Biopython code that builds the backbone (N, CA, C, O; Angstrom):
import numpy as np
from Bio.PDB.StructureBuilder import StructureBuilder

atoms = [
    (1, "MET", "N", (-3.352, -27.819, -20.627)),
    (1, "MET", "CA", (-2.373, -26.756, -20.585)),
    (1, "MET", "C", (-1.314, -27.082, -19.517)),
    (1, "MET", "O", (-1.643, -27.486, -18.402)),
    (2, "LYS", "N", (-0.060, -26.899, -19.880)),
    (2, "LYS", "CA", (1.042, -27.223, -18.978)),
    (2, "LYS", "C", (1.183, -26.140, -17.906)),
    (2, "LYS", "O", (1.098, -24.945, -18.191)),
    (3, "GLU", "N", (1.395, -26.578, -16.700)),
    (3, "GLU", "CA", (1.585, -25.699, -15.543)),
    (3, "GLU", "C", (2.911, -24.931, -15.706)),
    (3, "GLU", "O", (3.912, -25.513, -16.125)),
    (4, "SER", "N", (2.921, -23.645, -15.380)),
    (4, "SER", "CA", (4.152, -22.860, -15.520)),
    (4, "SER", "C", (5.155, -23.248, -14.424)),
    (4, "SER", "O", (4.778, -23.638, -13.319)),
    (5, "ILE", "N", (6.410, -23.129, -14.759)),
    (5, "ILE", "CA", (7.474, -23.497, -13.823)),
    (5, "ILE", "C", (7.455, -22.577, -12.609)),
    (5, "ILE", "O", (7.627, -23.043, -11.482)),
    (6, "ILE", "N", (7.250, -21.288, -12.816)),
    (6, "ILE", "CA", (7.237, -20.356, -11.692)),
    (6, "ILE", "C", (6.075, -20.667, -10.751)),
    (6, "ILE", "O", (6.203, -20.535, -9.534)),
    (7, "LYS", "N", (4.963, -21.072, -11.310)),
    (7, "LYS", "CA", (3.811, -21.465, -10.492)),
    (7, "LYS", "C", (4.148, -22.694, -9.650)),
    (7, "LYS", "O", (3.846, -22.741, -8.458)),
    (8, "GLN", "N", (4.763, -23.668, -10.269)),
    (8, "GLN", "CA", (5.144, -24.897, -9.566)),
    (8, "GLN", "C", (6.155, -24.612, -8.463)),
    (8, "GLN", "O", (6.016, -25.094, -7.339)),
    (9, "LYS", "N", (7.172, -23.825, -8.796)),
    (9, "LYS", "CA", (8.253, -23.561, -7.838)),
    (9, "LYS", "C", (7.781, -22.711, -6.659)),
    (9, "LYS", "O", (8.180, -22.957, -5.520)),
    (10, "THR", "N", (6.939, -21.718, -6.922)),
    (10, "THR", "CA", (6.458, -20.893, -5.813)),
    (10, "THR", "C", (5.521, -21.688, -4.911)),
    (10, "THR", "O", (5.492, -21.471, -3.699)),
    (11, "TYR", "N", (4.762, -22.599, -5.490)),
    (11, "TYR", "CA", (3.878, -23.441, -4.674)),
    (11, "TYR", "C", (4.711, -24.402, -3.811)),
    (11, "TYR", "O", (4.460, -24.546, -2.614)),
    (12, "ALA", "N", (5.687, -25.046, -4.419)),
    (12, "ALA", "CA", (6.550, -25.975, -3.680)),
    (12, "ALA", "C", (7.314, -25.232, -2.582)),
    (12, "ALA", "O", (7.491, -25.754, -1.482)),
    (13, "PHE", "N", (7.759, -24.024, -2.881)),
    (13, "PHE", "CA", (8.460, -23.232, -1.877)),
    (13, "PHE", "C", (7.519, -22.870, -0.726)),
    (13, "PHE", "O", (7.907, -22.945, 0.440)),
    (14, "ALA", "N", (6.307, -22.486, -1.044)),
    (14, "ALA", "CA", (5.322, -22.157, -0.007)),
    (14, "ALA", "C", (5.091, -23.362, 0.906)),
    (14, "ALA", "O", (4.966, -23.201, 2.120)),
    (15, "MET", "N", (5.034, -24.549, 0.343)),
    (15, "MET", "CA", (4.852, -25.754, 1.158)),
    (15, "MET", "C", (6.047, -25.970, 2.092)),
    (15, "MET", "O", (5.864, -26.357, 3.246)),
    (16, "LYS", "N", (7.261, -25.724, 1.606)),
    (16, "LYS", "CA", (8.449, -25.842, 2.463)),
    (16, "LYS", "C", (8.392, -24.816, 3.595)),
    (16, "LYS", "O", (8.695, -25.124, 4.748)),
    (17, "VAL", "N", (8.002, -23.603, 3.246)),
    (17, "VAL", "CA", (7.904, -22.540, 4.242)),
    (17, "VAL", "C", (6.900, -22.923, 5.329)),
    (17, "VAL", "O", (7.157, -22.720, 6.515)),
    (18, "ILE", "N", (5.773, -23.471, 4.926)),
    (18, "ILE", "CA", (4.749, -23.889, 5.891)),
    (18, "ILE", "C", (5.310, -24.950, 6.837)),
    (18, "ILE", "O", (5.085, -24.884, 8.046)),
    (19, "LYS", "N", (6.039, -25.924, 6.295)),
    (19, "LYS", "CA", (6.627, -26.969, 7.135)),
    (19, "LYS", "C", (7.637, -26.402, 8.129)),
    (19, "LYS", "O", (7.657, -26.795, 9.295)),
    (20, "VAL", "N", (8.475, -25.478, 7.660)),
    (20, "VAL", "CA", (9.460, -24.864, 8.546)),
    (20, "VAL", "C", (8.752, -24.019, 9.604)),
    (20, "VAL", "O", (9.138, -24.032, 10.773)),
    (21, "TYR", "N", (7.733, -23.295, 9.200)),
    (21, "TYR", "CA", (6.939, -22.493, 10.139)),
    (21, "TYR", "C", (6.357, -23.372, 11.250)),
    (21, "TYR", "O", (6.452, -23.039, 12.431)),
    (22, "LYS", "N", (5.760, -24.487, 10.858)),
    (22, "LYS", "CA", (5.182, -25.408, 11.847)),
    (22, "LYS", "C", (6.252, -25.923, 12.812)),
    (22, "LYS", "O", (6.008, -26.050, 14.012)),
    (23, "GLN", "N", (7.418, -26.213, 12.284)),
    (23, "GLN", "CA", (8.521, -26.709, 13.106)),
    (23, "GLN", "C", (8.970, -25.626, 14.104)),
    (23, "GLN", "O", (9.214, -25.924, 15.273)),
    (24, "ILE", "N", (9.076, -24.396, 13.648)),
    (24, "ILE", "CA", (9.521, -23.305, 14.519)),
    (24, "ILE", "C", (8.531, -23.082, 15.659)),
    (24, "ILE", "O", (8.932, -22.930, 16.813)),
    (25, "ILE", "N", (7.250, -23.062, 15.337)),
    (25, "ILE", "CA", (6.287, -22.804, 16.413)),
    (25, "ILE", "C", (6.169, -24.008, 17.350)),
    (25, "ILE", "O", (5.890, -23.850, 18.539)),
    (26, "SER", "N", (6.381, -25.198, 16.815)),
    (26, "SER", "CA", (6.306, -26.391, 17.646)),
    (26, "SER", "C", (7.518, -26.519, 18.569)),
    (26, "SER", "O", (7.375, -26.756, 19.769)),
    (27, "GLU", "N", (8.702, -26.360, 17.999)),
    (27, "GLU", "CA", (9.935, -26.582, 18.772)),
    (27, "GLU", "C", (10.364, -25.373, 19.599)),
    (27, "GLU", "O", (10.899, -25.531, 20.697)),
    (28, "HIS", "N", (10.136, -24.189, 19.088)),
    (28, "HIS", "CA", (10.673, -22.988, 19.731)),
    (28, "HIS", "C", (9.605, -22.065, 20.310)),
    (28, "HIS", "O", (9.914, -21.115, 21.030)),
    (29, "LYS", "N", (8.357, -22.352, 19.991)),
    (29, "LYS", "CA", (7.254, -21.483, 20.454)),
    (29, "LYS", "C", (7.492, -20.026, 20.050)),
    (29, "LYS", "O", (7.197, -19.104, 20.810)),
    (30, "GLU", "N", (8.024, -19.835, 18.859)),
    (30, "GLU", "CA", (8.310, -18.497, 18.345)),
    (30, "GLU", "C", (7.219, -18.155, 17.330)),
    (30, "GLU", "O", (7.059, -18.857, 16.331)),
    (31, "TYR", "N", (6.473, -17.087, 17.579)),
    (31, "TYR", "CA", (5.304, -16.783, 16.757)),
    (31, "TYR", "C", (5.415, -15.499, 15.950)),
    (31, "TYR", "O", (4.674, -15.342, 14.980)),
    (32, "ILE", "N", (6.279, -14.595, 16.292)),
    (32, "ILE", "CA", (6.350, -13.303, 15.614)),
    (32, "ILE", "C", (7.194, -13.388, 14.340)),
    (32, "ILE", "O", (6.693, -13.144, 13.242)),
    (33, "LEU", "N", (8.471, -13.733, 14.491)),
    (33, "LEU", "CA", (9.341, -13.839, 13.323)),
    (33, "LEU", "C", (8.833, -14.904, 12.357)),
    (33, "LEU", "O", (8.834, -14.712, 11.141)),
    (34, "SER", "N", (8.402, -16.019, 12.917)),
    (34, "SER", "CA", (7.954, -17.123, 12.066)),
    (34, "SER", "C", (6.712, -16.741, 11.261)),
    (34, "SER", "O", (6.560, -17.185, 10.123)),
    (35, "LYS", "N", (5.827, -15.930, 11.828)),
    (35, "LYS", "CA", (4.615, -15.513, 11.102)),
    (35, "LYS", "C", (4.988, -14.591, 9.941)),
    (35, "LYS", "O", (4.402, -14.681, 8.862)),
    (36, "GLN", "N", (5.958, -13.710, 10.161)),
    (36, "GLN", "CA", (6.423, -12.835, 9.078)),
    (36, "GLN", "C", (7.047, -13.673, 7.955)),
    (36, "GLN", "O", (6.808, -13.429, 6.772)),
    (37, "PHE", "N", (7.838, -14.649, 8.347)),
    (37, "PHE", "CA", (8.453, -15.580, 7.399)),
    (37, "PHE", "C", (7.380, -16.331, 6.610)),
    (37, "PHE", "O", (7.487, -16.483, 5.393)),
    (38, "LEU", "N", (6.353, -16.795, 7.310)),
    (38, "LEU", "CA", (5.252, -17.513, 6.658)),
    (38, "LEU", "C", (4.556, -16.630, 5.628)),
    (38, "LEU", "O", (4.304, -17.067, 4.505)),
    (39, "LYS", "N", (4.251, -15.419, 5.994)),
    (39, "LYS", "CA", (3.562, -14.500, 5.078)),
    (39, "LYS", "C", (4.411, -14.204, 3.844)),
    (39, "LYS", "O", (3.929, -14.281, 2.714)),
    (40, "ALA", "N", (5.677, -13.864, 4.074)),
    (40, "ALA", "CA", (6.557, -13.512, 2.958)),
    (40, "ALA", "C", (6.864, -14.720, 2.073)),
    (40, "ALA", "O", (7.031, -14.577, 0.862)),
    (41, "GLY", "N", (6.938, -15.899, 2.669)),
    (41, "GLY", "CA", (7.278, -17.105, 1.909)),
    (41, "GLY", "C", (6.133, -17.689, 1.106)),
    (41, "GLY", "O", (6.359, -18.386, 0.117)),
    (42, "THR", "N", (4.914, -17.414, 1.518)),
    (42, "THR", "CA", (3.757, -17.939, 0.771)),
    (42, "THR", "C", (3.184, -16.908, -0.202)),
    (42, "THR", "O", (2.467, -17.274, -1.133)),
    (43, "ALA", "N", (3.487, -15.645, -0.003)),
    (43, "ALA", "CA", (2.936, -14.586, -0.856)),
    (43, "ALA", "C", (3.350, -14.670, -2.329)),
    (43, "ALA", "O", (2.504, -14.442, -3.194)),
    (44, "PRO", "N", (4.615, -14.987, -2.659)),
    (44, "PRO", "CA", (4.966, -15.022, -4.083)),
    (44, "PRO", "C", (4.085, -15.965, -4.910)),
    (44, "PRO", "O", (3.688, -15.631, -6.027)),
    (45, "GLY", "N", (3.788, -17.127, -4.363)),
    (45, "GLY", "CA", (2.930, -18.069, -5.094)),
    (45, "GLY", "C", (1.533, -17.520, -5.321)),
    (45, "GLY", "O", (0.974, -17.658, -6.409)),
    (46, "ALA", "N", (0.973, -16.899, -4.295)),
    (46, "ALA", "CA", (-0.365, -16.320, -4.425)),
    (46, "ALA", "C", (-0.359, -15.183, -5.447)),
    (46, "ALA", "O", (-1.293, -15.047, -6.237)),
    (47, "LEU", "N", (0.684, -14.380, -5.427)),
    (47, "LEU", "CA", (0.772, -13.261, -6.370)),
    (47, "LEU", "C", (0.994, -13.730, -7.808)),
    (47, "LEU", "O", (0.477, -13.132, -8.751)),
    (48, "VAL", "N", (1.759, -14.792, -7.965)),
    (48, "VAL", "CA", (1.937, -15.365, -9.307)),
    (48, "VAL", "C", (0.588, -15.846, -9.841)),
    (48, "VAL", "O", (0.271, -15.662, -11.016)),
    (49, "ARG", "N", (-0.201, -16.464, -8.959)),
    (49, "ARG", "CA", (-1.548, -16.909, -9.359)),
    (49, "ARG", "C", (-2.435, -15.718, -9.717)),
    (49, "ARG", "O", (-3.189, -15.771, -10.689)),
    (50, "GLU", "N", (-2.344, -14.645, -8.930)),
    (50, "GLU", "CA", (-3.119, -13.440, -9.231)),
    (50, "GLU", "C", (-2.709, -12.856, -10.577)),
    (50, "GLU", "O", (-3.555, -12.415, -11.355)),
    (51, "ALA", "N", (-1.418, -12.856, -10.843)),
    (51, "ALA", "CA", (-0.901, -12.273, -12.088)),
    (51, "ALA", "C", (-1.439, -12.991, -13.319)),
    (51, "ALA", "O", (-1.611, -12.385, -14.377)),
    (52, "GLU", "N", (-1.701, -14.284, -13.173)),
    (52, "GLU", "CA", (-2.233, -15.071, -14.298)),
    (52, "GLU", "C", (-3.452, -14.417, -14.932)),
    (52, "GLU", "O", (-3.620, -14.433, -16.152)),
    (53, "PHE", "N", (-4.288, -13.850, -14.097)),
    (53, "PHE", "CA", (-5.518, -13.244, -14.582)),
    (53, "PHE", "C", (-5.509, -11.740, -14.359)),
    (53, "PHE", "O", (-6.536, -11.133, -14.056)),
    (54, "GLY", "N", (-4.336, -11.154, -14.514)),
    (54, "GLY", "CA", (-4.213, -9.706, -14.390)),
    (54, "GLY", "C", (-5.137, -9.009, -15.374)),
    (54, "GLY", "O", (-5.408, -9.513, -16.464)),
    (55, "GLN", "N", (-5.612, -7.849, -14.969)),
    (55, "GLN", "CA", (-6.566, -7.112, -15.796)),
    (55, "GLN", "C", (-5.906, -6.503, -17.021)),
    (55, "GLN", "O", (-6.578, -6.198, -18.007)),
    (56, "SER", "N", (-4.607, -6.329, -16.962)),
    (56, "SER", "CA", (-3.859, -5.727, -18.060)),
    (56, "SER", "C", (-2.395, -6.128, -17.928)),
    (56, "SER", "O", (-1.997, -6.721, -16.925)),
    (57, "LYS", "N", (-1.617, -5.813, -18.914)),
    (57, "LYS", "CA", (-0.177, -6.087, -18.860)),
    (57, "LYS", "C", (0.473, -5.342, -17.683)),
    (57, "LYS", "O", (1.269, -5.938, -16.958)),
    (58, "PRO", "N", (0.152, -4.048, -17.474)),
    (58, "PRO", "CA", (0.721, -3.378, -16.291)),
    (58, "PRO", "C", (0.294, -4.035, -14.969)),
    (58, "PRO", "O", (1.088, -4.089, -14.029)),
    (59, "ASP", "N", (-0.930, -4.529, -14.885)),
    (59, "ASP", "CA", (-1.385, -5.222, -13.678)),
    (59, "ASP", "C", (-0.595, -6.511, -13.490)),
    (59, "ASP", "O", (-0.192, -6.836, -12.373)),
    (60, "PHE", "N", (-0.374, -7.237, -14.565)),
    (60, "PHE", "CA", (0.431, -8.463, -14.540)),
    (60, "PHE", "C", (1.837, -8.159, -14.012)),
    (60, "PHE", "O", (2.345, -8.856, -13.134)),
    (61, "ILE", "N", (2.450, -7.115, -14.556)),
    (61, "ILE", "CA", (3.801, -6.724, -14.144)),
    (61, "ILE", "C", (3.803, -6.311, -12.677)),
    (61, "ILE", "O", (4.717, -6.657, -11.928)),
    (62, "SER", "N", (2.790, -5.581, -12.276)),
    (62, "SER", "CA", (2.692, -5.140, -10.885)),
    (62, "SER", "C", (2.622, -6.326, -9.930)),
    (62, "SER", "O", (3.316, -6.340, -8.913)),
    (63, "LYS", "N", (1.805, -7.306, -10.240)),
    (63, "LYS", "CA", (1.662, -8.488, -9.369)),
    (63, "LYS", "C", (2.982, -9.254, -9.272)),
    (63, "LYS", "O", (3.383, -9.677, -8.188)),
    (64, "LEU", "N", (3.651, -9.427, -10.411)),
    (64, "LEU", "CA", (4.939, -10.132, -10.385)),
    (64, "LEU", "C", (5.996, -9.324, -9.640)),
    (64, "LEU", "O", (6.853, -9.895, -8.966)),
    (65, "SER", "N", (5.940, -8.012, -9.757)),
    (65, "SER", "CA", (6.888, -7.160, -9.039)),
    (65, "SER", "C", (6.675, -7.253, -7.531)),
    (65, "SER", "O", (7.637, -7.269, -6.763)),
    (66, "ILE", "N", (5.430, -7.315, -7.116)),
    (66, "ILE", "CA", (5.134, -7.472, -5.685)),
    (66, "ILE", "C", (5.584, -8.855, -5.218)),
    (66, "ILE", "O", (6.104, -8.995, -4.111)),
    (67, "ALA", "N", (5.389, -9.875, -6.051)),
    (67, "ALA", "CA", (5.868, -11.228, -5.714)),
    (67, "ALA", "C", (7.379, -11.204, -5.511)),
    (67, "ALA", "O", (7.897, -11.851, -4.601)),
    (68, "LEU", "N", (8.078, -10.463, -6.351)),
    (68, "LEU", "CA", (9.529, -10.331, -6.232)),
    (68, "LEU", "C", (9.906, -9.648, -4.919)),
    (68, "LEU", "O", (10.845, -10.077, -4.248)),
    (69, "LYS", "N", (9.196, -8.608, -4.552)),
    (69, "LYS", "CA", (9.455, -7.924, -3.282)),
    (69, "LYS", "C", (9.222, -8.859, -2.098)),
    (69, "LYS", "O", (9.985, -8.845, -1.132)),
    (70, "GLU", "N", (8.179, -9.661, -2.173)),
    (70, "GLU", "CA", (7.883, -10.611, -1.095)),
    (70, "GLU", "C", (8.965, -11.681, -0.998)),
    (70, "GLU", "O", (9.364, -12.061, 0.103)),
    (71, "ALA", "N", (9.439, -12.166, -2.133)),
    (71, "ALA", "CA", (10.506, -13.173, -2.133)),
    (71, "ALA", "C", (11.779, -12.588, -1.522)),
    (71, "ALA", "O", (12.495, -13.268, -0.787)),
    (72, "ASN", "N", (12.050, -11.332, -1.833)),
    (72, "ASN", "CA", (13.208, -10.655, -1.248)),
    (72, "ASN", "C", (13.028, -10.498, 0.266)),
    (72, "ASN", "O", (13.973, -10.688, 1.032)),
    (73, "GLU", "N", (11.821, -10.153, 0.687)),
    (73, "GLU", "CA", (11.542, -10.044, 2.119)),
    (73, "GLU", "C", (11.700, -11.397, 2.810)),
    (73, "GLU", "O", (12.191, -11.471, 3.936)),
    (74, "CYS", "N", (11.287, -12.449, 2.139)),
    (74, "CYS", "CA", (11.428, -13.793, 2.702)),
    (74, "CYS", "C", (12.901, -14.122, 2.936)),
    (74, "CYS", "O", (13.248, -14.781, 3.916)),
    (75, "GLU", "N", (13.744, -13.668, 2.049)),
    (75, "GLU", "CA", (15.183, -13.886, 2.229)),
    (75, "GLU", "C", (15.659, -13.224, 3.528)),
    (75, "GLU", "O", (16.463, -13.796, 4.263)),
    (76, "TYR", "N", (15.163, -12.031, 3.800)),
    (76, "TYR", "CA", (15.502, -11.329, 5.037)),
    (76, "TYR", "C", (15.081, -12.144, 6.260)),
    (76, "TYR", "O", (15.881, -12.354, 7.172)),
    (77, "TRP", "N", (13.833, -12.600, 6.278)),
    (77, "TRP", "CA", (13.322, -13.350, 7.431)),
    (77, "TRP", "C", (14.063, -14.674, 7.594)),
    (77, "TRP", "O", (14.301, -15.121, 8.716)),
    (78, "THR", "N", (14.422, -15.292, 6.493)),
    (78, "THR", "CA", (15.161, -16.552, 6.548)),
    (78, "THR", "C", (16.534, -16.328, 7.182)),
    (78, "THR", "O", (16.974, -17.109, 8.025)),
    (79, "ASN", "N", (17.197, -15.262, 6.770)),
    (79, "ASN", "CA", (18.489, -14.916, 7.371)),
    (79, "ASN", "C", (18.343, -14.654, 8.869)),
    (79, "ASN", "O", (19.154, -15.116, 9.670)),
    (80, "LEU", "N", (17.324, -13.924, 9.229)),
    (80, "LEU", "CA", (17.092, -13.600, 10.631)),
    (80, "LEU", "C", (16.821, -14.855, 11.459)),
    (80, "LEU", "O", (17.329, -14.993, 12.572)),
    (81, "LEU", "N", (16.022, -15.765, 10.914)),
    (81, "LEU", "CA", (15.729, -17.017, 11.619)),
    (81, "LEU", "C", (16.985, -17.861, 11.801)),
    (81, "LEU", "O", (17.169, -18.491, 12.842)),
    (82, "LYS", "N", (17.838, -17.872, 10.801)),
    (82, "LYS", "CA", (19.095, -18.620, 10.913)),
    (82, "LYS", "C", (20.016, -17.974, 11.940)),
    (82, "LYS", "O", (20.559, -18.650, 12.813)),
    (83, "ASP", "N", (20.185, -16.669, 11.828)),
    (83, "ASP", "CA", (21.117, -15.967, 12.717)),
    (83, "ASP", "C", (20.661, -15.951, 14.171)),
    (83, "ASP", "O", (21.474, -15.765, 15.076)),
    (84, "SER", "N", (19.367, -16.146, 14.397)),
    (84, "SER", "CA", (18.861, -16.203, 15.773)),
    (84, "SER", "C", (18.649, -17.651, 16.229)),
    (84, "SER", "O", (18.025, -17.903, 17.260)),
    (85, "ASP", "N", (19.175, -18.592, 15.448)),
    (85, "ASP", "CA", (19.175, -20.024, 15.782)),
    (85, "ASP", "C", (17.793, -20.674, 15.865)),
    (85, "ASP", "O", (17.595, -21.628, 16.617)),
    (86, "TYR", "N", (16.839, -20.154, 15.089)),
    (86, "TYR", "CA", (15.528, -20.814, 15.024)),
    (86, "TYR", "C", (15.493, -21.886, 13.936)),
    (86, "TYR", "O", (14.685, -22.813, 13.996)),
    (87, "ILE", "N", (16.376, -21.753, 12.940)),
    (87, "ILE", "CA", (16.499, -22.791, 11.910)),
    (87, "ILE", "C", (17.972, -23.152, 11.760)),
    (87, "ILE", "O", (18.862, -22.352, 12.047)),
    (88, "SER", "N", (18.199, -24.369, 11.307)),
    (88, "SER", "CA", (19.572, -24.851, 11.125)),
    (88, "SER", "C", (20.185, -24.269, 9.850)),
    (88, "SER", "O", (19.488, -23.741, 8.983)),
    (89, "GLN", "N", (21.491, -24.383, 9.767)),
    (89, "GLN", "CA", (22.202, -23.954, 8.563)),
    (89, "GLN", "C", (21.706, -24.732, 7.349)),
    (89, "GLN", "O", (21.551, -24.171, 6.265)),
    (90, "GLU", "N", (21.464, -26.007, 7.534)),
    (90, "GLU", "CA", (20.988, -26.850, 6.423)),
    (90, "GLU", "C", (19.608, -26.396, 5.933)),
    (90, "GLU", "O", (19.380, -26.286, 4.728)),
    (91, "THR", "N", (18.707, -26.136, 6.857)),
    (91, "THR", "CA", (17.370, -25.653, 6.478)),
    (91, "THR", "C", (17.492, -24.308, 5.779)),
    (91, "THR", "O", (16.846, -24.066, 4.760)),
    (92, "PHE", "N", (18.320, -23.443, 6.330)),
    (92, "PHE", "CA", (18.561, -22.130, 5.734)),
    (92, "PHE", "C", (19.033, -22.269, 4.288)),
    (92, "PHE", "O", (18.493, -21.624, 3.389)),
    (93, "GLU", "N", (20.034, -23.107, 4.071)),
    (93, "GLU", "CA", (20.596, -23.269, 2.734)),
    (93, "GLU", "C", (19.566, -23.827, 1.755)),
    (93, "GLU", "O", (19.494, -23.382, 0.609)),
    (94, "ASN", "N", (18.770, -24.797, 2.199)),
    (94, "ASN", "CA", (17.728, -25.351, 1.324)),
    (94, "ASN", "C", (16.709, -24.287, 0.932)),
    (94, "ASN", "O", (16.299, -24.205, -0.226)),
    (95, "LEU", "N", (16.307, -23.478, 1.898)),
    (95, "LEU", "CA", (15.350, -22.407, 1.612)),
    (95, "LEU", "C", (15.971, -21.352, 0.700)),
    (95, "LEU", "O", (15.323, -20.873, -0.231)),
    (96, "GLN", "N", (17.214, -20.994, 0.964)),
    (96, "GLN", "CA", (17.876, -19.954, 0.180)),
    (96, "GLN", "C", (18.026, -20.351, -1.285)),
    (96, "GLN", "O", (17.810, -19.534, -2.180)),
    (97, "ILE", "N", (18.390, -21.588, -1.523)),
    (97, "ILE", "CA", (18.560, -22.051, -2.902)),
    (97, "ILE", "C", (17.252, -21.877, -3.672)),
    (97, "ILE", "O", (17.239, -21.331, -4.776)),
    (98, "ASP", "N", (16.163, -22.342, -3.084)),
    (98, "ASP", "CA", (14.864, -22.243, -3.755)),
    (98, "ASP", "C", (14.414, -20.791, -3.895)),
    (98, "ASP", "O", (13.913, -20.389, -4.946)),
    (99, "ASN", "N", (14.593, -20.010, -2.840)),
    (99, "ASN", "CA", (14.132, -18.626, -2.883)),
    (99, "ASN", "C", (14.919, -17.815, -3.907)),
    (99, "ASN", "O", (14.343, -17.013, -4.641)),
    (100, "LYS", "N", (16.225, -18.020, -3.957)),
    (100, "LYS", "CA", (17.054, -17.313, -4.952)),
    (100, "LYS", "C", (16.602, -17.665, -6.374)),
    (100, "LYS", "O", (16.530, -16.798, -7.245)),
    (101, "GLU", "N", (16.304, -18.926, -6.592)),
    (101, "GLU", "CA", (15.841, -19.350, -7.912)),
    (101, "GLU", "C", (14.533, -18.643, -8.271)),
    (101, "GLU", "O", (14.353, -18.194, -9.403)),
    (102, "ILE", "N", (13.631, -18.549, -7.309)),
    (102, "ILE", "CA", (12.360, -17.852, -7.538)),
    (102, "ILE", "C", (12.612, -16.372, -7.817)),
    (102, "ILE", "O", (12.001, -15.795, -8.717)),
    (103, "ILE", "N", (13.502, -15.764, -7.053)),
    (103, "ILE", "CA", (13.837, -14.352, -7.271)),
    (103, "ILE", "C", (14.352, -14.135, -8.689)),
    (103, "ILE", "O", (13.915, -13.214, -9.378)),
    (104, "TYR", "N", (15.275, -14.979, -9.120)),
    (104, "TYR", "CA", (15.834, -14.838, -10.471)),
    (104, "TYR", "C", (14.760, -15.035, -11.545)),
    (104, "TYR", "O", (14.742, -14.323, -12.549)),
    (105, "MET", "N", (13.881, -15.989, -11.329)),
    (105, "MET", "CA", (12.801, -16.227, -12.301)),
    (105, "MET", "C", (11.841, -15.038, -12.364)),
    (105, "MET", "O", (11.385, -14.655, -13.442)),
    (106, "LEU", "N", (11.542, -14.465, -11.210)),
    (106, "LEU", "CA", (10.644, -13.306, -11.178)),
    (106, "LEU", "C", (11.298, -12.086, -11.824)),
    (106, "LEU", "O", (10.642, -11.342, -12.553)),
    (107, "ILE", "N", (12.578, -11.882, -11.562)),
    (107, "ILE", "CA", (13.292, -10.768, -12.207)),
    (107, "ILE", "C", (13.219, -10.914, -13.722)),
    (107, "ILE", "O", (12.915, -9.962, -14.441)),
    (108, "SER", "N", (13.502, -12.116, -14.187)),
    (108, "SER", "CA", (13.471, -12.387, -15.625)),
    (108, "SER", "C", (12.072, -12.180, -16.200)),
    (108, "SER", "O", (11.919, -11.593, -17.271)),
    (109, "SER", "N", (11.062, -12.656, -15.497)),
    (109, "SER", "CA", (9.679, -12.521, -15.973)),
    (109, "SER", "C", (9.248, -11.062, -16.036)),
    (109, "SER", "O", (8.608, -10.639, -16.999)),
    (110, "VAL", "N", (9.601, -10.295, -15.007)),
    (110, "VAL", "CA", (9.241, -8.870, -14.986)),
    (110, "VAL", "C", (9.946, -8.140, -16.131)),
    (110, "VAL", "O", (9.330, -7.339, -16.833)),
    (111, "LYS", "N", (11.232, -8.419, -16.315)),
    (111, "LYS", "CA", (11.980, -7.775, -17.405)),
    (111, "LYS", "C", (11.379, -8.111, -18.769)),
    (111, "LYS", "O", (11.220, -7.236, -19.620)),
    (112, "THR", "N", (11.053, -9.367, -18.963)),
    (112, "THR", "CA", (10.464, -9.790, -20.239)),
    (112, "THR", "C", (9.118, -9.111, -20.459)),
    (112, "THR", "O", (8.842, -8.606, -21.547)),
    (113, "ALA", "N", (8.293, -9.101, -19.437)),
    (113, "ALA", "CA", (6.966, -8.478, -19.564)),
    (113, "ALA", "C", (7.080, -6.991, -19.832)),
    (113, "ALA", "O", (6.308, -6.445, -20.620)),
    (114, "LYS", "N", (8.031, -6.324, -19.188)),
    (114, "LYS", "CA", (8.216, -4.887, -19.397)),
    (114, "LYS", "C", (8.701, -4.591, -20.813)),
    (114, "LYS", "O", (8.338, -3.574, -21.404)),
    (115, "SER", "N", (9.520, -5.484, -21.346)),
    (115, "SER", "CA", (10.065, -5.260, -22.684)),
    (115, "SER", "C", (9.011, -5.411, -23.782)),
    (115, "SER", "O", (9.216, -4.961, -24.909)),
    (116, "THR", "N", (7.898, -6.035, -23.455)),
    (116, "THR", "CA", (6.839, -6.245, -24.446)),
    (116, "THR", "C", (5.665, -5.268, -24.278)),
    (116, "THR", "O", (4.614, -5.431, -24.899)),
    (117, "LEU", "N", (5.860, -4.259, -23.434)),
    (117, "LEU", "CA", (4.805, -3.247, -23.244)),
    (117, "LEU", "C", (4.624, -2.390, -24.483)),
    (117, "LEU", "O", (3.781, -1.493, -24.496)),
]
sb = StructureBuilder()
sb.init_structure("model")
sb.init_model(0)
sb.init_chain("A")
sb.init_seg("    ")
for serial, (resi, resn, name, xyz) in enumerate(atoms, 1):
    if name == "N":
        sb.init_residue(resn, " ", resi, " ")
    sb.init_atom(name, np.array(xyz, "f"), 0.0, 1.0, " ", f" {name:<3s}", serial, name[0])
structure = sb.get_structure()
């Protein structure tokens, strides 16, 4: 069975988030904002995995909707990290491109799933 694109992208994004998190705590010794960023950036992938085996269609939609909320929250933390000079503009842009793509994919998936209820 072929791996879903959203699963692949959220996993790859989570790995990027982990690397940036490690860099922030190593270089800046910043643990509060970076931990929030880590949680929000890795949650969409975990929720997409949970949704795979949702107990029902509404449960599936709920998990994807929460993944979407987490991805949106990650965007907030990414902006905050950039504006407070914990990450570079280049790192910010790389994260934003991937996160926006995940957000759009989740929006589309939730809409499609809702339309088939």
